[in-house]
mmCIF file of the C-alpha atoms, coordinates in Angstrom:
data_MODEL
# 
_entry.id   MODEL 
# 
loop_
_atom_site.group_PDB 
_atom_site.id 
_atom_site.type_symbol 
_atom_site.label_atom_id 
_atom_site.label_alt_id 
_atom_site.label_comp_id 
_atom_site.label_asym_id 
_atom_site.label_entity_id 
_atom_site.label_seq_id 
_atom_site.pdbx_PDB_ins_code 
_atom_site.Cartn_x 
_atom_site.Cartn_y 
_atom_site.Cartn_z 
_atom_site.occupancy 
_atom_site.B_iso_or_equiv 
_atom_site.pdbx_formal_charge 
_atom_site.auth_seq_id 
_atom_site.auth_comp_id 
_atom_site.auth_asym_id 
_atom_site.auth_atom_id 
_atom_site.pdbx_PDB_model_num 
ATOM 1   C CA . MET A 1 1   ? 22.248 -4.445 -5.060  1.00 0.00 ? 1   MET A CA 1 
ATOM 2   C CA . SER A 1 2   ? 21.947 -1.052 -6.664  1.00 0.00 ? 2   SER A CA 1 
ATOM 3   C CA . VAL A 1 3   ? 22.145 2.210  -4.742  1.00 0.00 ? 3   VAL A CA 1 
ATOM 4   C CA . ARG A 1 4   ? 19.369 4.607  -5.452  1.00 0.00 ? 4   ARG A CA 1 
ATOM 5   C CA . HIS A 1 5   ? 20.200 8.325  -5.490  1.00 0.00 ? 5   HIS A CA 1 
ATOM 6   C CA . PRO A 1 6   ? 17.372 10.647 -4.647  1.00 0.00 ? 6   PRO A CA 1 
ATOM 7   C CA . LYS A 1 7   ? 16.529 13.260 -7.262  1.00 0.00 ? 7   LYS A CA 1 
ATOM 8   C CA . LEU A 1 8   ? 16.370 16.903 -6.320  1.00 0.00 ? 8   LEU A CA 1 
ATOM 9   C CA . SER A 1 9   ? 13.073 18.613 -6.966  1.00 0.00 ? 9   SER A CA 1 
ATOM 10  C CA . GLY A 1 10  ? 12.793 21.973 -8.696  1.00 0.00 ? 10  GLY A CA 1 
ATOM 11  C CA . ARG A 1 11  ? 12.354 23.725 -5.347  1.00 0.00 ? 11  ARG A CA 1 
ATOM 12  C CA . SER A 1 12  ? 15.472 22.060 -3.976  1.00 0.00 ? 12  SER A CA 1 
ATOM 13  C CA . TRP A 1 13  ? 17.506 23.270 -6.952  1.00 0.00 ? 13  TRP A CA 1 
ATOM 14  C CA . ILE A 1 14  ? 16.201 26.805 -6.466  1.00 0.00 ? 14  ILE A CA 1 
ATOM 15  C CA . ALA A 1 15  ? 17.002 26.681 -2.737  1.00 0.00 ? 15  ALA A CA 1 
ATOM 16  C CA . LEU A 1 16  ? 20.512 25.365 -3.487  1.00 0.00 ? 16  LEU A CA 1 
ATOM 17  C CA . LEU A 1 17  ? 21.037 28.107 -6.077  1.00 0.00 ? 17  LEU A CA 1 
ATOM 18  C CA . LEU A 1 18  ? 19.896 30.795 -3.595  1.00 0.00 ? 18  LEU A CA 1 
ATOM 19  C CA . VAL A 1 19  ? 22.256 29.460 -0.918  1.00 0.00 ? 19  VAL A CA 1 
ATOM 20  C CA . LEU A 1 20  ? 25.180 29.482 -3.356  1.00 0.00 ? 20  LEU A CA 1 
ATOM 21  C CA . LEU A 1 21  ? 24.304 33.021 -4.500  1.00 0.00 ? 21  LEU A CA 1 
ATOM 22  C CA . GLY A 1 22  ? 24.134 34.117 -0.850  1.00 0.00 ? 22  GLY A CA 1 
ATOM 23  C CA . ILE A 1 23  ? 27.544 32.603 -0.112  1.00 0.00 ? 23  ILE A CA 1 
ATOM 24  C CA . GLY A 1 24  ? 28.942 34.271 -3.243  1.00 0.00 ? 24  GLY A CA 1 
ATOM 25  C CA . TYR A 1 25  ? 27.504 37.642 -2.241  1.00 0.00 ? 25  TYR A CA 1 
ATOM 26  C CA . PHE A 1 26  ? 28.954 37.471 1.284   1.00 0.00 ? 26  PHE A CA 1 
ATOM 27  C CA . ALA A 1 27  ? 32.342 36.377 -0.062  1.00 0.00 ? 27  ALA A CA 1 
ATOM 28  C CA . TRP A 1 28  ? 32.285 39.311 -2.500  1.00 0.00 ? 28  TRP A CA 1 
ATOM 29  C CA . ARG A 1 29  ? 30.992 41.818 0.077   1.00 0.00 ? 29  ARG A CA 1 
ATOM 30  C CA . PHE A 1 30  ? 33.195 40.890 3.020   1.00 0.00 ? 30  PHE A CA 1 
ATOM 31  C CA . GLY A 1 31  ? 36.212 39.424 1.274   1.00 0.00 ? 31  GLY A CA 1 
ATOM 32  C CA . ARG A 1 32  ? 37.312 42.452 -0.716  1.00 0.00 ? 32  ARG A CA 1 
ATOM 33  C CA . ASN A 1 33  ? 40.366 44.504 0.128   1.00 0.00 ? 33  ASN A CA 1 
ATOM 34  C CA . SER A 1 34  ? 40.422 47.481 -2.209  1.00 0.00 ? 34  SER A CA 1 
ATOM 35  C CA . PRO A 1 35  ? 41.777 50.996 -1.691  1.00 0.00 ? 35  PRO A CA 1 
ATOM 36  C CA . VAL A 1 36  ? 40.275 54.125 -3.164  1.00 0.00 ? 36  VAL A CA 1 
ATOM 37  C CA . VAL A 1 37  ? 42.234 54.713 -6.385  1.00 0.00 ? 37  VAL A CA 1 
ATOM 38  C CA . TYR A 1 38  ? 43.209 58.138 -7.733  1.00 0.00 ? 38  TYR A CA 1 
ATOM 39  C CA . ASP A 1 39  ? 44.247 58.716 -11.339 1.00 0.00 ? 39  ASP A CA 1 
ATOM 40  C CA . ASP A 1 40  ? 46.048 61.968 -10.540 1.00 0.00 ? 40  ASP A CA 1 
ATOM 41  C CA . ILE A 1 41  ? 49.420 61.390 -8.848  1.00 0.00 ? 41  ILE A CA 1 
ATOM 42  C CA . ILE A 1 42  ? 49.024 64.494 -6.651  1.00 0.00 ? 42  ILE A CA 1 
ATOM 43  C CA . GLU A 1 43  ? 45.637 63.272 -5.406  1.00 0.00 ? 43  GLU A CA 1 
ATOM 44  C CA . HIS A 1 44  ? 47.153 59.855 -4.797  1.00 0.00 ? 44  HIS A CA 1 
ATOM 45  C CA . TYR A 1 45  ? 49.985 61.432 -2.813  1.00 0.00 ? 45  TYR A CA 1 
ATOM 46  C CA . LYS A 1 46  ? 47.499 63.339 -0.654  1.00 0.00 ? 46  LYS A CA 1 
ATOM 47  C CA . TYR A 1 47  ? 44.849 60.614 -0.212  1.00 0.00 ? 47  TYR A CA 1 
ATOM 48  C CA . GLY A 1 48  ? 46.301 57.327 -1.515  1.00 0.00 ? 48  GLY A CA 1 
ATOM 49  C CA . SER A 1 49  ? 46.464 54.230 0.625   1.00 0.00 ? 49  SER A CA 1 
ATOM 50  C CA . LEU A 1 50  ? 49.569 52.676 2.152   1.00 0.00 ? 50  LEU A CA 1 
ATOM 51  C CA . GLY A 1 51  ? 47.602 49.824 3.701   1.00 0.00 ? 51  GLY A CA 1 
ATOM 52  C CA . SER A 1 52  ? 47.441 51.393 7.172   1.00 0.00 ? 52  SER A CA 1 
ATOM 53  C CA . GLU A 1 53  ? 43.623 51.181 7.249   1.00 0.00 ? 53  GLU A CA 1 
ATOM 54  C CA . ALA A 1 54  ? 43.709 47.598 8.528   1.00 0.00 ? 54  ALA A CA 1 
ATOM 55  C CA . PHE A 1 55  ? 44.754 48.884 11.946  1.00 0.00 ? 55  PHE A CA 1 
ATOM 56  C CA . SER A 1 56  ? 42.505 51.923 12.067  1.00 0.00 ? 56  SER A CA 1 
ATOM 57  C CA . PRO A 1 57  ? 38.873 52.579 12.985  1.00 0.00 ? 57  PRO A CA 1 
ATOM 58  C CA . PRO A 1 58  ? 36.058 52.069 10.503  1.00 0.00 ? 58  PRO A CA 1 
ATOM 59  C CA . PHE A 1 59  ? 35.306 55.214 8.524   1.00 0.00 ? 59  PHE A CA 1 
ATOM 60  C CA . TRP A 1 60  ? 31.796 55.681 9.943   1.00 0.00 ? 60  TRP A CA 1 
ATOM 61  C CA . ILE A 1 61  ? 33.146 55.666 13.528  1.00 0.00 ? 61  ILE A CA 1 
ATOM 62  C CA . TRP A 1 62  ? 35.923 58.113 12.598  1.00 0.00 ? 62  TRP A CA 1 
ATOM 63  C CA . LYS A 1 63  ? 33.335 60.380 10.940  1.00 0.00 ? 63  LYS A CA 1 
ATOM 64  C CA . ALA A 1 64  ? 31.012 60.284 13.990  1.00 0.00 ? 64  ALA A CA 1 
ATOM 65  C CA . LEU A 1 65  ? 33.651 60.950 16.674  1.00 0.00 ? 65  LEU A CA 1 
ATOM 66  C CA . PRO A 1 66  ? 33.855 64.774 16.323  1.00 0.00 ? 66  PRO A CA 1 
ATOM 67  C CA . VAL A 1 67  ? 30.054 65.001 16.288  1.00 0.00 ? 67  VAL A CA 1 
ATOM 68  C CA . VAL A 1 68  ? 29.464 62.754 19.287  1.00 0.00 ? 68  VAL A CA 1 
ATOM 69  C CA . PHE A 1 69  ? 32.340 64.180 21.342  1.00 0.00 ? 69  PHE A CA 1 
ATOM 70  C CA . SER A 1 70  ? 32.330 67.776 20.083  1.00 0.00 ? 70  SER A CA 1 
ATOM 71  C CA . GLU A 1 71  ? 32.644 69.160 23.632  1.00 0.00 ? 71  GLU A CA 1 
ATOM 72  C CA . TYR A 1 72  ? 36.205 67.775 23.786  1.00 0.00 ? 72  TYR A CA 1 
ATOM 73  C CA . LEU A 1 73  ? 37.397 69.569 20.640  1.00 0.00 ? 73  LEU A CA 1 
ATOM 74  C CA . PRO A 1 74  ? 38.714 73.132 20.545  1.00 0.00 ? 74  PRO A CA 1 
ATOM 75  C CA . GLY A 1 75  ? 36.417 73.987 17.615  1.00 0.00 ? 75  GLY A CA 1 
ATOM 76  C CA . GLU A 1 76  ? 34.331 72.365 14.914  1.00 0.00 ? 76  GLU A CA 1 
ATOM 77  C CA . GLY A 1 77  ? 35.418 68.931 13.714  1.00 0.00 ? 77  GLY A CA 1 
ATOM 78  C CA . TYR A 1 78  ? 38.835 67.605 12.846  1.00 0.00 ? 78  TYR A CA 1 
ATOM 79  C CA . ALA A 1 79  ? 39.859 70.919 11.250  1.00 0.00 ? 79  ALA A CA 1 
ATOM 80  C CA . SER A 1 80  ? 40.015 72.382 14.764  1.00 0.00 ? 80  SER A CA 1 
ATOM 81  C CA . LEU A 1 81  ? 42.858 69.942 15.490  1.00 0.00 ? 81  LEU A CA 1 
ATOM 82  C CA . GLY A 1 82  ? 44.889 71.294 12.592  1.00 0.00 ? 82  GLY A CA 1 
ATOM 83  C CA . PHE A 1 83  ? 43.997 68.765 9.916   1.00 0.00 ? 83  PHE A CA 1 
ATOM 84  C CA . ILE A 1 84  ? 43.981 70.272 6.432   1.00 0.00 ? 84  ILE A CA 1 
ATOM 85  C CA . PHE A 1 85  ? 40.729 69.856 4.498   1.00 0.00 ? 85  PHE A CA 1 
ATOM 86  C CA . GLU A 1 86  ? 40.221 70.644 0.835   1.00 0.00 ? 86  GLU A CA 1 
ATOM 87  C CA . ARG A 1 87  ? 36.846 71.641 -0.589  1.00 0.00 ? 87  ARG A CA 1 
ATOM 88  C CA . ASP A 1 88  ? 34.408 68.835 -1.261  1.00 0.00 ? 88  ASP A CA 1 
ATOM 89  C CA . ARG A 1 89  ? 36.514 66.242 0.575   1.00 0.00 ? 89  ARG A CA 1 
ATOM 90  C CA . GLU A 1 90  ? 35.272 64.041 3.421   1.00 0.00 ? 90  GLU A CA 1 
ATOM 91  C CA . VAL A 1 91  ? 38.744 63.331 4.753   1.00 0.00 ? 91  VAL A CA 1 
ATOM 92  C CA . PRO A 1 92  ? 41.669 65.669 5.405   1.00 0.00 ? 92  PRO A CA 1 
ATOM 93  C CA . ILE A 1 93  ? 44.942 65.532 3.518   1.00 0.00 ? 93  ILE A CA 1 
ATOM 94  C CA . GLY A 1 94  ? 47.064 62.686 4.861   1.00 0.00 ? 94  GLY A CA 1 
ATOM 95  C CA . PHE A 1 95  ? 44.157 60.277 5.387   1.00 0.00 ? 95  PHE A CA 1 
ATOM 96  C CA . SER A 1 96  ? 43.342 57.394 3.066   1.00 0.00 ? 96  SER A CA 1 
ATOM 97  C CA . GLN A 1 97  ? 40.379 55.070 2.675   1.00 0.00 ? 97  GLN A CA 1 
ATOM 98  C CA . ARG A 1 98  ? 40.099 51.386 1.860   1.00 0.00 ? 98  ARG A CA 1 
ATOM 99  C CA . ARG A 1 99  ? 37.280 48.830 1.768   1.00 0.00 ? 99  ARG A CA 1 
ATOM 100 C CA . LEU A 1 100 ? 38.506 45.998 3.974   1.00 0.00 ? 100 LEU A CA 1 
ATOM 101 C CA . SER A 1 101 ? 36.383 42.967 4.917   1.00 0.00 ? 101 SER A CA 1 
ATOM 102 C CA . GLY A 1 102 ? 33.236 44.741 3.794   1.00 0.00 ? 102 GLY A CA 1 
ATOM 103 C CA . PHE A 1 103 ? 33.801 47.933 5.765   1.00 0.00 ? 103 PHE A CA 1 
ATOM 104 C CA . ASP A 1 104 ? 35.338 51.261 4.818   1.00 0.00 ? 104 ASP A CA 1 
ATOM 105 C CA . GLY A 1 105 ? 38.443 51.928 6.894   1.00 0.00 ? 105 GLY A CA 1 
ATOM 106 C CA . ILE A 1 106 ? 40.482 55.076 7.293   1.00 0.00 ? 106 ILE A CA 1 
ATOM 107 C CA . GLY A 1 107 ? 44.213 55.343 7.883   1.00 0.00 ? 107 GLY A CA 1 
ATOM 108 C CA . LEU A 1 108 ? 47.185 57.637 7.579   1.00 0.00 ? 108 LEU A CA 1 
ATOM 109 C CA . ASN A 1 109 ? 49.549 58.098 4.661   1.00 0.00 ? 109 ASN A CA 1 
ATOM 110 C CA . CYS A 1 110 ? 52.799 60.015 4.096   1.00 0.00 ? 110 CYS A CA 1 
ATOM 111 C CA . THR A 1 111 ? 51.214 63.442 3.710   1.00 0.00 ? 111 THR A CA 1 
ATOM 112 C CA . PHE A 1 112 ? 49.883 63.242 7.261   1.00 0.00 ? 112 PHE A CA 1 
ATOM 113 C CA . CYS A 1 113 ? 53.394 64.250 8.374   1.00 0.00 ? 113 CYS A CA 1 
ATOM 114 C CA . HIS A 1 114 ? 54.795 65.787 5.187   1.00 0.00 ? 114 HIS A CA 1 
ATOM 115 C CA . THR A 1 115 ? 52.203 68.518 4.554   1.00 0.00 ? 115 THR A CA 1 
ATOM 116 C CA . GLY A 1 116 ? 51.588 71.885 6.142   1.00 0.00 ? 116 GLY A CA 1 
ATOM 117 C CA . THR A 1 117 ? 49.921 75.208 5.491   1.00 0.00 ? 117 THR A CA 1 
ATOM 118 C CA . VAL A 1 118 ? 51.493 78.542 4.677   1.00 0.00 ? 118 VAL A CA 1 
ATOM 119 C CA . ARG A 1 119 ? 49.903 81.977 5.053   1.00 0.00 ? 119 ARG A CA 1 
ATOM 120 C CA . ASP A 1 120 ? 50.964 84.966 3.001   1.00 0.00 ? 120 ASP A CA 1 
ATOM 121 C CA . SER A 1 121 ? 50.005 87.251 5.910   1.00 0.00 ? 121 SER A CA 1 
ATOM 122 C CA . ALA A 1 122 ? 48.571 86.943 9.410   1.00 0.00 ? 122 ALA A CA 1 
ATOM 123 C CA . GLU A 1 123 ? 45.078 87.749 8.067   1.00 0.00 ? 123 GLU A CA 1 
ATOM 124 C CA . ALA A 1 124 ? 45.175 85.354 5.093   1.00 0.00 ? 124 ALA A CA 1 
ATOM 125 C CA . ASP A 1 125 ? 43.809 81.860 5.075   1.00 0.00 ? 125 ASP A CA 1 
ATOM 126 C CA . GLY A 1 126 ? 46.396 79.124 4.994   1.00 0.00 ? 126 GLY A CA 1 
ATOM 127 C CA . ARG A 1 127 ? 47.001 77.357 1.735   1.00 0.00 ? 127 ARG A CA 1 
ATOM 128 C CA . SER A 1 128 ? 48.227 73.799 1.535   1.00 0.00 ? 128 SER A CA 1 
ATOM 129 C CA . TYR A 1 129 ? 51.899 73.354 0.932   1.00 0.00 ? 129 TYR A CA 1 
ATOM 130 C CA . PHE A 1 130 ? 53.356 70.109 -0.345  1.00 0.00 ? 130 PHE A CA 1 
ATOM 131 C CA . ARG A 1 131 ? 57.046 69.616 -0.542  1.00 0.00 ? 131 ARG A CA 1 
ATOM 132 C CA . HIS A 1 132 ? 58.233 66.272 -1.674  1.00 0.00 ? 132 HIS A CA 1 
ATOM 133 C CA . ASP A 1 133 ? 61.889 66.932 -2.313  1.00 0.00 ? 133 ASP A CA 1 
ATOM 134 C CA . THR A 1 134 ? 63.598 63.564 -1.806  1.00 0.00 ? 134 THR A CA 1 
ATOM 135 C CA . ASN A 1 135 ? 66.837 65.348 -0.892  1.00 0.00 ? 135 ASN A CA 1 
ATOM 136 C CA . VAL A 1 136 ? 65.187 66.631 2.291   1.00 0.00 ? 136 VAL A CA 1 
ATOM 137 C CA . PRO A 1 137 ? 65.744 64.276 5.253   1.00 0.00 ? 137 PRO A CA 1 
ATOM 138 C CA . GLY A 1 138 ? 62.565 62.304 5.935   1.00 0.00 ? 138 GLY A CA 1 
ATOM 139 C CA . ASN A 1 139 ? 61.175 62.681 2.399   1.00 0.00 ? 139 ASN A CA 1 
ATOM 140 C CA . SER A 1 140 ? 63.128 59.889 0.783   1.00 0.00 ? 140 SER A CA 1 
ATOM 141 C CA . ASN A 1 141 ? 61.944 56.316 0.593   1.00 0.00 ? 141 ASN A CA 1 
ATOM 142 C CA . GLY A 1 142 ? 64.745 55.326 2.993   1.00 0.00 ? 142 GLY A CA 1 
ATOM 143 C CA . GLY A 1 143 ? 62.537 55.751 6.045   1.00 0.00 ? 143 GLY A CA 1 
ATOM 144 C CA . HIS A 1 144 ? 63.274 57.624 9.220   1.00 0.00 ? 144 HIS A CA 1 
ATOM 145 C CA . LEU A 1 145 ? 66.742 56.939 10.571  1.00 0.00 ? 145 LEU A CA 1 
ATOM 146 C CA . TYR A 1 146 ? 66.453 58.553 14.003  1.00 0.00 ? 146 TYR A CA 1 
ATOM 147 C CA . GLY A 1 147 ? 68.224 56.428 16.575  1.00 0.00 ? 147 GLY A CA 1 
ATOM 148 C CA . THR A 1 148 ? 70.171 54.293 14.102  1.00 0.00 ? 148 THR A CA 1 
ATOM 149 C CA . ASN A 1 149 ? 73.304 56.417 14.236  1.00 0.00 ? 149 ASN A CA 1 
ATOM 150 C CA . LEU A 1 150 ? 73.859 56.190 17.994  1.00 0.00 ? 150 LEU A CA 1 
ATOM 151 C CA . SER A 1 151 ? 77.318 55.268 19.127  1.00 0.00 ? 151 SER A CA 1 
ATOM 152 C CA . PRO A 1 152 ? 77.983 51.525 19.565  1.00 0.00 ? 152 PRO A CA 1 
ATOM 153 C CA . GLU A 1 153 ? 80.536 52.416 22.238  1.00 0.00 ? 153 GLU A CA 1 
ATOM 154 C CA . GLU A 1 154 ? 77.780 53.972 24.348  1.00 0.00 ? 154 GLU A CA 1 
ATOM 155 C CA . PRO A 1 155 ? 74.939 51.394 24.483  1.00 0.00 ? 155 PRO A CA 1 
ATOM 156 C CA . GLU A 1 156 ? 73.163 53.387 27.198  1.00 0.00 ? 156 GLU A CA 1 
ATOM 157 C CA . GLU A 1 157 ? 72.079 55.896 24.495  1.00 0.00 ? 157 GLU A CA 1 
ATOM 158 C CA . LYS A 1 158 ? 70.175 53.168 22.641  1.00 0.00 ? 158 LYS A CA 1 
ATOM 159 C CA . GLU A 1 159 ? 68.824 51.738 25.881  1.00 0.00 ? 159 GLU A CA 1 
ATOM 160 C CA . ALA A 1 160 ? 67.547 55.189 26.873  1.00 0.00 ? 160 ALA A CA 1 
ATOM 161 C CA . LEU A 1 161 ? 65.909 55.587 23.454  1.00 0.00 ? 161 LEU A CA 1 
ATOM 162 C CA . VAL A 1 162 ? 64.244 52.151 23.696  1.00 0.00 ? 162 VAL A CA 1 
ATOM 163 C CA . GLU A 1 163 ? 62.956 52.933 27.207  1.00 0.00 ? 163 GLU A CA 1 
ATOM 164 C CA . TYR A 1 164 ? 61.578 56.256 25.976  1.00 0.00 ? 164 TYR A CA 1 
ATOM 165 C CA . MET A 1 165 ? 59.848 54.565 23.018  1.00 0.00 ? 165 MET A CA 1 
ATOM 166 C CA . LYS A 1 166 ? 58.161 52.143 25.439  1.00 0.00 ? 166 LYS A CA 1 
ATOM 167 C CA . THR A 1 167 ? 56.428 55.093 27.118  1.00 0.00 ? 167 THR A CA 1 
ATOM 168 C CA . LEU A 1 168 ? 54.785 56.295 23.885  1.00 0.00 ? 168 LEU A CA 1 
# 
């Protein structure tokens, strides 16, 4: 007894091809995890990704928040909260972008904390100031050591620190 296999018609092959192309497109569109890349090391320091975007809001929500809830801000946009914007940039210094699962995310990087502005006089506009001297505490790649040098003889210091951290 021979088993007969049905042949696929031309339309069936086209339908199968379209389904496979659709699956490929969705895998490509929603499976990518790629940060915005900067060739210049200074730009990368200011806007490069650390991977923190996975736990942050999608970019389009972040962009809409100061418009939708402008009455809760002290001025116009994120700049009114003290974020430092450069000309022709959508995000302030210290924020990075990454395409994750098909959506653009936004997160924080090192310059969020390690950047400030300096004014030459009270009337002058602030200019961005970057200091990445690795001899300065907090600027090395050793991380932040606050709380690690508490006395082992006095465990209540660490317990108090842990209790405080739970309130944040």
